[in-house]
VOKE-185820 format. One record per residue (C-alpha): residue number from 1; residue in one letter; x, y, z. Coordinates in nm, 4 decimals, always signed. Layout:
<pt NUM, A, <X, Y, Z>>,
...
//
This chain:
<pt 1, M, <+1.3405, +0.4873, +0.3265>>,
<pt 2, D, <+1.4627, +0.8239, +0.3387>>,
<pt 3, S, <+1.5387, +1.1186, +0.1054>>,
<pt 4, K, <+1.9835, +0.9485, +0.0657>>,
<pt 5, L, <+1.7634, +0.6337, -0.0528>>,
<pt 6, L, <+1.5487, +0.7640, -0.3231>>,
<pt 7, T, <+1.8588, +0.7466, -0.5807>>,
<pt 8, S, <+1.9115, +0.3690, -0.5274>>,
<pt 9, I, <+1.5825, +0.2818, -0.6706>>,
<pt 10, A, <+1.6393, +0.1228, -1.0164>>,
<pt 11, V, <+1.3862, +0.1908, -1.2342>>,
<pt 12, S, <+1.3864, +0.2095, -1.6385>>,
<pt 13, T, <+1.3292, +0.5300, -1.8015>>,
<pt 14, R, <+1.2451, +0.6794, -2.1731>>,
<pt 15, K, <+1.2073, +0.9920, -2.2643>>,
<pt 16, K, <+0.8906, +1.2225, -2.1406>>,
<pt 17, S, <+0.5947, +1.2620, -2.3436>>,
<pt 18, N, <+0.2960, +1.4764, -2.3562>>,
<pt 19, S, <+0.1622, +1.6396, -2.0362>>,
<pt 20, T, <-0.1789, +1.4032, -2.0744>>,
<pt 21, L, <-0.2584, +1.1307, -2.0023>>,
<pt 22, S, <-0.3822, +1.0119, -2.3663>>,
<pt 23, D, <-0.4401, +0.6524, -2.4998>>,
<pt 24, K, <-0.0890, +0.6502, -2.6248>>,
<pt 25, R, <+0.0902, +0.7703, -2.3459>>,
<pt 26, M, <-0.1526, +0.5052, -2.1661>>,
<pt 27, K, <-0.0515, +0.2277, -2.3684>>,
<pt 28, E, <+0.3222, +0.3012, -2.3995>>,
<pt 29, Q, <+0.3062, +0.3799, -1.9806>>,
<pt 30, A, <+0.5768, +0.1518, -1.8340>>,
<pt 31, L, <+0.6100, +0.2276, -1.4674>>,
<pt 32, A, <+0.3976, +0.2937, -1.1870>>,
<pt 33, L, <+0.4196, +0.4545, -0.8365>>,
<pt 34, R, <+0.2020, +0.2904, -0.5687>>,
<pt 35, L, <+0.1939, +0.4110, -0.1715>>,
<pt 36, D, <+0.0577, +0.1806, +0.0756>>,
<pt 37, D, <-0.1497, +0.1860, +0.4129>>,
<pt 38, P, <-0.3725, +0.4841, +0.3952>>,
<pt 39, G, <-0.6636, +0.3631, +0.6750>>,
<pt 40, A, <-0.4134, +0.0721, +0.8183>>,
<pt 41, S, <-0.4359, +0.0398, +1.2453>>,
<pt 42, S, <-0.0664, -0.1392, +1.1667>>,
<pt 43, K, <+0.0969, +0.2355, +1.1533>>,
<pt 44, R, <-0.0517, +0.2033, +1.5357>>,
<pt 45, Y, <-0.0042, -0.1174, +1.6426>>,
<pt 46, E, <+0.2814, -0.2915, +1.3854>>,
<pt 47, V, <+0.5659, -0.2505, +1.7086>>,
<pt 48, Y, <+0.8848, -0.4448, +1.6516>>,
<pt 49, S, <+1.2005, -0.4229, +1.6238>>,
<pt 50, D, <+1.5184, -0.5702, +1.4063>>,
<pt 51, H, <+1.8104, -0.5322, +1.6645>>,
<pt 52, R, <+2.0000, -0.7586, +1.8475>>,
<pt 53, W, <+2.2236, -0.8298, +2.1138>>,
<pt 54, N, <+2.4696, -1.0939, +2.1887>>,
<pt 55, I, <+2.6210, -1.0524, +2.5227>>,
<pt 56, K, <+2.8808, -1.2981, +2.6433>>,
<pt 57, G, <+2.6241, -1.5660, +2.4713>>,
<pt 58, I, <+2.3040, -1.3779, +2.5978>>,
<pt 59, H, <+2.1087, -1.2940, +2.3412>>,
<pt 60, I, <+1.9264, -0.9798, +2.4100>>,
<pt 61, S, <+1.5849, -0.7908, +2.1522>>,
<pt 62, A, <+1.5480, -0.4228, +2.1261>>,
<pt 63, N, <+1.1868, -0.6450, +2.0939>>,
<pt 64, W, <+1.1989, -0.5830, +2.4995>>,
<pt 65, L, <+0.9273, -0.3612, +2.7050>>,
<pt 66, F, <+0.9409, +0.0316, +2.5459>>,
<pt 67, L, <+1.2828, -0.0529, +2.3549>>,
<pt 68, K, <+1.0706, -0.1162, +2.0030>>,
<pt 69, Y, <+0.9320, +0.2372, +2.0423>>,
<pt 70, M, <+1.2674, +0.4255, +2.0416>>,
<pt 71, Q, <+1.5238, +0.4906, +1.8316>>,
<pt 72, P, <+1.7158, +0.3481, +1.6660>>,
<pt 73, F, <+1.5891, +0.0521, +1.7539>>,
<pt 74, K, <+1.1851, +0.1166, +1.6306>>,
<pt 75, K, <+1.1497, -0.0695, +1.2642>>,
<pt 76, W, <+0.7690, +0.0733, +1.1856>>,
<pt 77, G, <+0.4969, +0.2112, +1.4305>>,
<pt 78, P, <+0.3898, +0.4436, +1.5474>>,
<pt 79, Y, <+0.3228, +0.6715, +1.3223>>,
<pt 80, R, <-0.0057, +0.9267, +1.1972>>,
<pt 81, E, <-0.2308, +0.8964, +0.9292>>,
<pt 82, M, <-0.1374, +1.0981, +0.6574>>,
<pt 83, R, <-0.4165, +1.4510, +0.6835>>,
<pt 84, G, <-0.6064, +1.6205, +0.3410>>,
<pt 85, S, <-0.3741, +1.8851, +0.3493>>,
<pt 86, E, <-0.1211, +1.6793, +0.2736>>,
<pt 87, W, <-0.2886, +1.5064, +0.0017>>,
<pt 88, F, <-0.3611, +1.8090, -0.1598>>,
<pt 89, E, <-0.0258, +1.9033, -0.1346>>,
<pt 90, V, <+0.0824, +1.5613, -0.2746>>,
<pt 91, F, <-0.2032, +1.6408, -0.5859>>,
<pt 92, D, <+0.0334, +1.9517, -0.6802>>,
<pt 93, I, <+0.3403, +1.7668, -0.6706>>,
<pt 94, L, <+0.2052, +1.4831, -0.9104>>,
<pt 95, Q, <+0.0411, +1.7671, -1.1196>>,
<pt 96, R, <+0.3637, +1.9538, -1.1323>>,
<pt 97, H, <+0.5791, +1.6218, -1.2586>>,
<pt 98, D, <+0.2983, +1.5554, -1.4830>>,
<pt 99, A, <+0.2486, +1.1744, -1.2728>>,
<pt 100, R, <-0.0661, +0.9534, -1.1665>>,
<pt 101, L, <+0.0109, +0.7231, -0.8185>>,
<pt 102, T, <-0.1767, +0.4812, -0.7073>>,
<pt 103, V, <-0.2908, +0.4734, -0.3566>>,
<pt 104, A, <-0.3830, +0.0957, -0.1889>>,
<pt 105, V, <-0.6300, +0.1628, +0.0963>>,
<pt 106, T, <-0.7043, -0.0264, +0.3635>>,
<pt 107, A, <-1.0713, -0.0370, +0.3881>>,
<pt 108, T, <-1.1455, +0.0263, +0.8349>>,
<pt 109, W, <-0.9412, +0.1247, +1.0992>>,
<pt 110, V, <-0.9004, -0.1724, +1.3695>>,
<pt 111, V, <-0.9525, -0.0675, +1.7127>>,
<pt 112, D, <-0.9846, -0.4305, +1.8138>>,
<pt 113, K, <-1.1538, -0.7604, +1.6278>>,
<pt 114, N, <-1.5077, -0.6652, +1.7284>>,
<pt 115, R, <-1.4611, -0.2635, +1.5735>>,
<pt 116, L, <-1.3719, -0.2289, +1.2568>>,
<pt 117, I, <-1.4327, +0.2097, +1.1494>>,
<pt 118, P, <-1.4799, +0.2432, +0.7754>>,
<pt 119, F, <-1.2050, +0.4129, +0.6312>>,
<pt 120, N, <-1.3975, +0.6933, +0.4794>>,
<pt 121, Q, <-1.5781, +0.7201, +0.8509>>,
<pt 122, R, <-1.2391, +0.6960, +1.0509>>,
<pt 123, F, <-1.0680, +0.9653, +0.8337>>,
<pt 124, P, <-1.3496, +1.1374, +0.6446>>,
<pt 125, E, <-1.0493, +1.4552, +0.5401>>,
<pt 126, E, <-0.8473, +1.1848, +0.3800>>,
<pt 127, A, <-1.0899, +1.0172, +0.2016>>,
<pt 128, A, <-1.2717, +1.2938, +0.0821>>,
<pt 129, A, <-0.9138, +1.4256, -0.0256>>,
<pt 130, L, <-0.8377, +1.1267, -0.1794>>,
<pt 131, K, <-1.1756, +1.0825, -0.3528>>,
<pt 132, E, <-1.1055, +1.4824, -0.5137>>,
<pt 133, G, <-0.7952, +1.3234, -0.6168>>,
<pt 134, M, <-0.9138, +0.9964, -0.7615>>,
<pt 135, Q, <-1.1921, +1.2094, -1.0063>>,
<pt 136, Q, <-0.9200, +1.4775, -1.1300>>,
<pt 137, G, <-0.6873, +1.2167, -1.2417>>,
<pt 138, L, <-0.4116, +1.2284, -1.0252>>,
<pt 139, I, <-0.4236, +0.8265, -0.8163>>,
<pt 140, E, <-0.5761, +0.5460, -0.8426>>,
<pt 141, I, <-0.8120, +0.3289, -0.5603>>,
<pt 142, A, <-0.6691, +0.0341, -0.4523>>,
<pt 143, N, <-0.7495, -0.2682, -0.2296>>,
<pt 144, H, <-0.5276, -0.3265, +0.0741>>,
<pt 145, G, <-0.7139, -0.5498, +0.2640>>,
<pt 146, L, <-0.9936, -0.5143, +0.4986>>,
<pt 147, T, <-0.8027, -0.4213, +0.8524>>,
<pt 148, H, <-0.3993, -0.5625, +0.7329>>,
<pt 149, C, <-0.3782, -0.7436, +0.9846>>,
<pt 150, V, <-0.5246, -1.0856, +1.2007>>,
<pt 151, L, <-0.8278, -0.9950, +1.4012>>,
<pt 152, Q, <-0.7426, -1.3120, +1.5758>>,
<pt 153, D, <-0.7650, -1.3093, +1.9859>>,
<pt 154, N, <-0.6230, -0.9387, +1.8839>>,
<pt 155, L, <-0.3806, -1.0765, +1.7966>>,
<pt 156, F, <-0.2115, -0.7476, +1.5773>>,
<pt 157, K, <-0.1886, -0.5949, +1.9349>>,
<pt 158, P, <+0.1417, -0.4544, +2.0730>>,
<pt 159, K, <+0.3722, -0.7508, +2.3029>>,
<pt 160, L, <+0.5458, -0.7066, +2.5432>>,
<pt 161, F, <+0.8707, -0.9094, +2.4841>>,
<pt 162, E, <+0.8369, -0.9531, +2.1183>>,
<pt 163, G, <+0.7237, -0.8019, +1.8360>>,
<pt 164, N, <+0.4147, -0.8545, +1.5945>>,
<pt 165, R, <+0.4870, -0.7867, +1.2596>>,
<pt 166, Q, <+0.3580, -1.1582, +1.1537>>,
<pt 167, Y, <+0.0071, -1.0396, +1.2842>>,
<pt 168, H, <+0.0360, -0.7102, +1.0268>>,
<pt 169, R, <-0.0585, -0.9419, +0.7607>>,
<pt 170, E, <-0.4295, -0.9889, +0.6499>>,
<pt 171, F, <-0.4304, -1.3282, +0.3956>>,
<pt 172, W, <-0.1660, -1.6049, +0.5787>>,
<pt 173, D, <-0.2697, -1.9679, +0.4309>>,
<pt 174, W, <-0.3655, -2.0699, +0.7632>>,
<pt 175, L, <-0.7009, -1.8516, +0.8461>>,
<pt 176, P, <-0.9612, -1.9924, +0.6712>>,
<pt 177, L, <-1.0712, -1.8851, +0.3205>>,
<pt 178, E, <-1.3921, -1.8523, +0.4654>>,
<pt 179, L, <-1.2352, -1.5217, +0.6114>>,
<pt 180, H, <-1.0761, -1.4291, +0.3666>>,
<pt 181, E, <-1.3282, -1.3863, +0.1098>>,
<pt 182, E, <-1.5027, -1.2331, +0.3931>>,
<pt 183, H, <-1.2231, -0.9170, +0.3989>>,
<pt 184, I, <-1.2317, -0.9168, +0.0256>>,
<pt 185, Q, <-1.6084, -0.8579, -0.0053>>,
<pt 186, R, <-1.6471, -0.6529, +0.2997>>,
<pt 187, S, <-1.3247, -0.4278, +0.1829>>,
<pt 188, Q, <-1.4374, -0.4057, -0.1800>>,
<pt 189, E, <-1.8003, -0.3100, -0.1333>>,
<pt 190, I, <-1.6290, +0.0119, +0.1638>>,
<pt 191, L, <-1.4296, +0.0670, -0.1029>>,
<pt 192, Q, <-1.6014, +0.0447, -0.4021>>,
<pt 193, S, <-1.9684, +0.2271, -0.2412>>,
<pt 194, F, <-1.7226, +0.5141, -0.0673>>,
<pt 195, F, <-1.5299, +0.5997, -0.3422>>,
<pt 196, E, <-1.7847, +0.5546, -0.6661>>,
<pt 197, T, <-1.5572, +0.3759, -0.8506>>,
<pt 198, D, <-1.4728, +0.0027, -0.9753>>,
<pt 199, V, <-1.1357, -0.1057, -0.7870>>,
<pt 200, V, <-0.9361, -0.3428, -0.9405>>,
<pt 201, T, <-0.6088, -0.3202, -0.8593>>,
<pt 202, F, <-0.5032, -0.5545, -0.5285>>,
<pt 203, V, <-0.2108, -0.5087, -0.3352>>,
<pt 204, P, <-0.2488, -0.7525, -0.0081>>,
<pt 205, P, <-0.0797, -0.6107, +0.3079>>,
<pt 206, G, <+0.3371, -0.7732, +0.3880>>,
<pt 207, N, <+0.3065, -0.9508, +0.0252>>,
<pt 208, V, <+0.1147, -1.2564, +0.1509>>,
<pt 209, Y, <-0.1419, -1.4318, -0.0369>>,
<pt 210, N, <-0.2099, -1.7765, -0.1729>>,
<pt 211, E, <-0.3712, -1.9187, -0.4989>>,
<pt 212, A, <-0.7051, -1.9501, -0.3419>>,
<pt 213, T, <-0.7258, -1.6019, -0.2250>>,
<pt 214, L, <-0.6598, -1.4319, -0.5698>>,
<pt 215, E, <-0.9776, -1.7001, -0.7119>>,
<pt 216, I, <-1.1677, -1.4802, -0.4377>>,
<pt 217, A, <-1.0310, -1.1745, -0.5103>>,
<pt 218, M, <-1.1276, -1.2351, -0.8545>>,
<pt 219, R, <-1.5130, -1.3144, -0.7893>>,
<pt 220, Y, <-1.5152, -0.9602, -0.6287>>,
<pt 221, G, <-1.4138, -0.7641, -0.8915>>,
<pt 222, L, <-1.0283, -0.7818, -0.8622>>,
<pt 223, R, <-0.8483, -0.8045, -1.1465>>,
<pt 224, Y, <-0.4833, -0.7462, -1.1321>>,
<pt 225, L, <-0.2037, -0.8108, -0.8135>>,
<pt 226, S, <+0.0419, -0.5770, -0.7551>>,
<pt 227, C, <+0.2856, -0.6100, -0.4303>>,
<pt 228, Q, <+0.6097, -0.7947, -0.3629>>,
<pt 229, T, <+0.6005, -1.1665, -0.5701>>,
<pt 230, T, <+0.7223, -1.3036, -0.9195>>,
<pt 231, P, <+0.5177, -1.1762, -1.2140>>,
<pt 232, G, <+0.3627, -1.4409, -1.4466>>,
<pt 233, S, <+0.0039, -1.6013, -1.5053>>,
<pt 234, S, <-0.2218, -1.7227, -1.2280>>,
<pt 235, N, <-0.5500, -1.9168, -1.3373>>,
<pt 236, S, <-0.7497, -1.5663, -1.1729>>,
<pt 237, L, <-0.5663, -1.2555, -1.1547>>,
<pt 238, L, <-0.2240, -1.0771, -1.3767>>,
<pt 239, V, <+0.0417, -1.1137, -1.1367>>,
<pt 240, L, <+0.2045, -0.7811, -1.2069>>,
<pt 241, G, <+0.4655, -0.8354, -0.8756>>,
<pt 242, N, <+0.6478, -0.5232, -0.8746>>,
<pt 243, E, <+0.7829, -0.5409, -1.1919>>,
<pt 244, N, <+0.8210, -0.1371, -1.2746>>,
<pt 245, T, <+0.6539, -0.0155, -1.0164>>,
<pt 246, I, <+0.8163, +0.2019, -0.7217>>,
<pt 247, P, <+0.5781, +0.0925, -0.4029>>,
<pt 248, F, <+0.6721, +0.2834, -0.0869>>,
<pt 249, H, <+0.4045, +0.3557, +0.2293>>,
<pt 250, D, <+0.2234, +0.6572, +0.3486>>,
<pt 251, R, <+0.5085, +0.5972, +0.6222>>,
<pt 252, E, <+0.7682, +0.8245, +0.4019>>,
<pt 253, L, <+0.5756, +1.0878, +0.3402>>,
<pt 254, V, <+0.4649, +1.1843, +0.7548>>,
<pt 255, L, <+0.8487, +1.0932, +0.8264>>,
<pt 256, Y, <+0.9781, +1.3014, +0.5751>>,
<pt 257, G, <+0.7483, +1.4808, +0.4591>>,
<pt 258, V, <+0.5722, +1.5093, +0.1179>>,
<pt 259, D, <+0.8893, +1.6758, -0.0268>>,
<pt 260, W, <+1.0029, +1.3193, -0.0263>>,
<pt 261, L, <+0.7930, +1.2061, -0.3279>>,
<pt 262, D, <+0.8833, +1.5292, -0.5160>>,
<pt 263, K, <+1.2450, +1.4167, -0.4370>>,
<pt 264, L, <+1.1871, +1.1083, -0.6028>>,
<pt 265, L, <+0.9857, +1.2513, -0.9413>>,
<pt 266, T, <+1.2769, +1.5039, -0.9787>>,
<pt 267, N, <+1.5541, +1.1971, -0.9617>>,
<pt 268, H, <+1.3195, +0.9962, -1.2291>>,
<pt 269, S, <+1.1968, +1.3631, -1.3740>>,
<pt 270, E, <+1.2688, +1.1567, -1.7644>>,
<pt 271, T, <+1.0033, +0.8919, -1.6715>>,
<pt 272, D, <+0.5942, +0.8971, -1.6959>>,
<pt 273, F, <+0.4342, +0.7509, -1.4198>>,
<pt 274, G, <+0.1436, +0.6077, -1.4678>>,
<pt 275, F, <-0.1701, +0.3650, -1.2359>>,
<pt 276, V, <-0.1141, -0.0135, -1.1642>>,
<pt 277, R, <-0.4174, -0.0930, -1.3357>>,
<pt 278, E, <-0.2837, +0.0538, -1.6780>>,
<pt 279, L, <+0.0177, -0.1317, -1.6387>>,
<pt 280, G, <-0.2794, -0.4454, -1.6064>>,
<pt 281, S, <-0.4188, -0.3600, -1.8453>>,
<pt 282, Q, <-0.1198, -0.3728, -2.1114>>,
<pt 283, K, <-0.0417, -0.7261, -2.0958>>,
<pt 284, V, <-0.3978, -0.8719, -2.1120>>,
<pt 285, P, <-0.4413, -0.9601, -2.5072>>,
<pt 286, G, <-0.6092, -0.7693, -2.7360>>,
<pt 287, N, <-0.4739, -0.4266, -2.5232>>,
//
């Protein structure tokens, strides 16, 4: 997604209210911004291409060897993690536009199936910046999984002759529910311990989950599901989907600069943006 696409994001707008996040604003808030993938090693290991050629009936994929790492064939990674200094620029932009941002953090960086490094240990400068932004009331920390990927047999690692996108979703129904629970429990412990806050918004990597995943998530304090799915009722979490939400990734800010966010907010200057958890609380009966 580049700057030319910013104007194509369809959102409803309303007249901008006062500059503080008052109780009235929270009740009237209709839209949220959500940034996914800080801490996720998928930015290094998720390597694939959608390009295909048909040459005299022979199908050739750009996933062959090095092609998937090259432009214009490269579809996702690798790209670098955001720096702490860039987050402070993001905070300045949010303050200038009187906007708030939900940041969906992956709790560990995966080196291999046996080595997971907690986010705040792998990226201490970035983690400290996010914690400061949260304490200033500018960002909400959401749960974006423990690993963002399938650890089994190191399936998440790049392949020689194919892409690996399918292995960069964490909560497949073919993985044991015991694993779902372990990942949700550990990710909540890591995020809530470091950020010293209740984490209530769940953003499953790649929009992959099932009802049992949500029931487990509820047991560990998560309340709202925010991802590309149909909003509606559930026996566990409140399913918000991406309704009234503009989701994007740290990838946009790394590749195009933090000005990408400034342009997006400028294009929606008459829109108030709050947290995903605020959208959820508005939908809870009695609020």
